[in-house]
C-alpha positions, -999 to +999 in steps of 0.1 A: -068-044-305-088-073-319-086-076-356-118-079-377-131-059-407-123-031-400-109-046-368-089-073-385-069-048-405-036-042-390-035-017-361-007+006-351-008+003-314-044+015-312-039+046-333-040+043-371-058+015-389-042+007-422-065+000-452-075-036-458-054-037-490-023-031-469-029-059-444+004-078-438+014-114-441+037-130-416+067-132-439+060-154-470+025-165-477+024-201-465-014-207-468-025-237-489-060-246-501-075-275-482-082-305-505-093-341-501-060-350-486-072-333-453-107-349-454-099-372-424-086-343-403-116-332-382-099-300-370-097-288-406-129-304-419-150-287-391-136-252-397-162-230-414-173-195-421-198-173-402-222-150-421-237-120-403-269-104-417-262-119-451-225-110-454-197-135-449-174-122-422-153-145-400-141-181-394-154-205-368-151-241-356-178-267-354-178-291-324-202-309-301-216-344-299-247-332-317-226-312-343-243-280-333-217-259-314-198-232-332-168-213-316-156-180-328-143-145-317-163-122-294-162-094-320-179-118-345-210-116-323-210-082-305-200-047-316-169-037-297-171+001-304-195+028-315-192+037-352-219+062-362-213+060-400-220+023-399-247+025-373-227+003-349-236+006-312-211-008-287-225-039-269-252-047-294-255-080-313-240-077-348-265-077-375-294-079-350-282-114-341-288-129-376-259-153-376-253-182-400-226-208-405-214-230-433-187-256-437-189-251-475-195-214-481-190-217-519-223-236-519-248-208-513-275-232-500-254-246-472-260-219-446-275-228-412-289-204-386-271-198-353-280-183-321-254-167-297-252-187-265-225-169-246-197-144-252-169-127-233-183-095-247-217-101-231-205-082-201-201-044-207-168-041-188-153-068-211-161-054-245-131-047-266-106-065-243-086-092-260-088-116-231-126-117-234-128-119-272-147-152-276-181-164-285-200-197-285-230-202-308-256-230-312-271-242-344-307-250-346-299-284-362-268-307-365-245-293-392-230-327-401-242-363-399-213-369-375-184-348-362-157-350-336-158-331-303-125-314-305-102-319-275-088-287-258-053-280-246-056-266-211-019-258-206-006-236-234+031-243-228+024-279-240+022-265-276+058-268-287+053-277-323+028-287-349+007-255-348-018-252-376-045-226-384-073-234-409-096-206-418-111-182-444-096-150-456-111-121-476-084-120-502-094-156-512-130-158-502-149-191-499-117-211-499-107-229-468-069-222-464-044-238-441-012-225-426+007-256-412+041-239-410+037-216-380+044-216-343+036-201-310+059-172-301+047-162-266+019-169-242+008-142-217-006-147-182-040-135-196-041-162-222-032-141-252-010-162-275+014-144-300+018-166-331+031-162-367+003-180-386-007-162-418-039-142-412-059-116-429-094-100-427-118-129-421-095-151-401-108-138-368-123-168-350-101-193-369-090-221-346-053-228-338-045-264-332-015-283-318-007-319-322-011-339-290-008-376-289-011-378-327-043-357-329-051-321-333-062-304-301-077-269-299-053-243-284-069-209-292-089-188-316-074-161-338-084-126-328-061-099-340-031-085-359-008-056-349+021-038-364+043-009-354+031+025-364+062+033-384+064-001-401+055-004-437+062-031-462+048-035-497+049-073-493+013-084-489-003-118-495+014-137-523+047-118-517+074-121-491+078-092-467+112-079-475+117-063-441+097-088-421+105-089-384+082-107-359+091-081-333+073-056-355+044-078-368+023-099-344-008-120-346-028-127-315-050-156-305-070-162-273-064-195-255-094-216-247-092-212-209-109-197-179-143-183-185-141-192-222-133-228-214-161-231-188-187-216-212-176-239-240-176-270-218-212-262-206-224-259-242-206-291-252-224-309-223-257-295-235-249-308-270-245-343-256-280-341-241-295-328-273-280-358-291-296-383-266-330-398-279 
């Protein structure tokens, strides 16, 4: 089950969704605030936050030659289920399609309008399925004077070490946090990557990078968290989970591959044309 508020709270195999305050950390909390020491790291510098209808929600990654392509989760753009009390209708654009993005969300003036270009959830049969939980957005204007087009890892088994995940989290809002002490656990045939990076509500859409030839390459986007129904631990963010076991607690990300990769490549090519005079 993809994890986002409320989807990004921890699910018990599709049954009971625990309250946000009980969302788990993957063992000790290894997240660190991003400071000037990371300024030259494009993968981290270009990670930002999406706002939907005036409310900050999820993480995303800026890319494109024209600095106007944003990558995030499918459930960041399209409702994945009906929820009458919130007025959610499965398959509709979240917030009526009023999306914004900021690389500096603490500065309230630095929000830029986005439009949804494509999403794995645009097709009715795909909605709610983890292996289609991706979205690609376009900004109406460049979001930086210059940025790097992030390279993409096509073969997930190449990611043996150096996994990092920058992103935003609801327990420490408006602060870009980095977990650089995590690793890939498993990769499924459908492109779902199990990892142990620290995540919480808001980190859906956060990019996962691996170091390839001395540079950070995009491996996947974070989409979910899951724990066993009978697993409970009072250790939350800031505390070590006393009974932590990665067989009981899992985070999932979606590899940039297949339909996702093709849609992103098409938009990156369009960004190059928009940059041309």
